[in-house]
C-alpha positions in Angstrom: 75.1 119.5 80.5 74.9 119.6 84.3 76.8 117.4 86.7 76.0 116.7 90.4 78.0 114.7 93.0 77.2 113.7 96.5 78.4 111.1 99.0 75.9 109.2 101.1 77.4 107.9 104.4 76.2 104.8 106.3 77.0 103.2 109.6 75.4 99.8 110.1 74.9 98.2 113.5 75.5 94.7 112.1 78.1 93.1 109.9 75.6 92.6 107.0 72.7 94.8 106.2 70.6 95.9 103.2 69.4 99.5 103.2 66.8 100.9 100.8 68.5 104.1 99.6 65.9 105.0 96.9 64.5 108.0 98.9 68.0 109.4 99.4 68.7 109.0 95.6 65.4 110.7 94.8 66.4 113.6 97.1 69.7 113.9 95.3 67.9 114.0 92.0 65.6 116.7 93.1 68.5 118.7 94.6 70.4 118.4 91.3 67.6 120.0 89.2 68.3 117.5 86.4 65.2 116.5 84.4 66.7 114.2 81.8 69.9 112.1 82.2 71.5 109.4 84.2 72.1 108.6 87.9 75.1 106.5 88.9 75.2 105.1 92.4 78.3 103.1 93.4 79.7 101.7 96.6 83.0 103.3 97.5 84.2 100.3 99.6 85.2 96.9 98.3 83.1 95.0 100.9 79.8 96.9 100.0 77.4 96.8 97.1 74.8 98.9 95.3 72.1 97.0 93.4 68.5 97.2 92.3 65.7 94.8 93.3 62.4 94.5 95.1 62.0 95.8 98.7 60.5 92.6 100.1 61.7 91.1 103.4 61.4 87.5 102.3 63.7 88.3 99.4 66.2 90.0 101.7 66.2 86.9 103.9 66.8 84.8 100.8 69.8 87.0 99.9 71.3 86.4 103.3 70.9 82.6 103.1 72.1 82.4 99.5 75.1 84.7 100.0 76.1 82.8 103.1 76.0 79.5 101.2 78.1 81.0 98.4 80.7 82.6 100.7 80.2 81.6 104.3 81.8 84.0 106.8 83.2 81.2 108.9 85.5 79.4 109.4 87.8 82.4 108.6 90.7 79.9 107.9 89.0 78.8 104.7 90.1 82.0 102.9 93.7 82.9 101.8 92.8 86.6 102.1 92.1 86.4 105.8 95.0 87.1 108.0 95.2 90.8 108.9 91.4 91.0 108.5 88.6 88.4 108.5 86.5 89.7 105.7 87.2 87.6 102.6 83.6 86.5 102.5 82.5 90.2 102.3 84.7 90.8 99.3 83.2 87.8 97.5 79.6 88.8 98.4 80.3 92.2 97.0 81.5 90.7 93.7 78.3 88.7 93.3 76.0 91.6 94.2 77.8 94.3 92.2 79.5 97.6 92.6 77.0 100.1 91.1 73.8 100.8 89.3 72.8 103.3 86.6 69.2 104.6 86.4 67.7 106.7 83.7 66.2 110.1 84.7 63.0 111.0 82.8 60.9 114.1 83.5 62.9 114.6 86.7 62.1 111.2 88.2 64.0 107.9 88.5 62.8 105.8 85.5 62.2 102.4 87.2 60.5 99.2 86.2 57.8 97.8 88.5 59.0 97.2 92.1 62.5 98.4 91.4 64.3 100.0 94.3 68.0 100.9 94.9 69.8 99.2 97.8 73.1 99.7 99.6 74.4 96.2 100.7 76.8 96.1 103.5 78.8 92.9 104.0 81.5 94.0 106.5 79.8 96.6 108.6 80.0 98.2 112.1 81.9 101.1 110.6 81.3 104.3 108.6 81.2 103.8 104.8 79.9 105.7 101.8 78.3 105.5 98.4 78.8 108.0 95.6 75.8 109.5 93.7 76.7 111.1 90.4 74.0 112.6 88.2 74.6 114.0 84.7 72.1 115.5 82.3 70.0 118.5 81.5 
């Protein structure tokens, strides 16, 4: 069995951003040479997420509104976590959106359902962060 590991680094210009990382994951898969197996992609920071969904701008706007209703950024004083930092909402948003995804690899390609894409979700940006790509298989 082969194993492949790579870190993808991101620097967002805004506090919250969704980035379609499917092309980067496809490049990692090609680089790995693995034809059959599994791809794990996980956020390496507790205020970021990796998830699978549709790459549709209306849906992304819906995420922003929905997450802000669930865990509004302000007022910062509403959260016991806030003190040294003001990012409690980002921790909660990450919990809802998830830490990682696993995708099957079949015939050297990501084995997706219709419209599925992999996203990196940043909820406390404006700094450099990373996601881990781990691919195992033959």
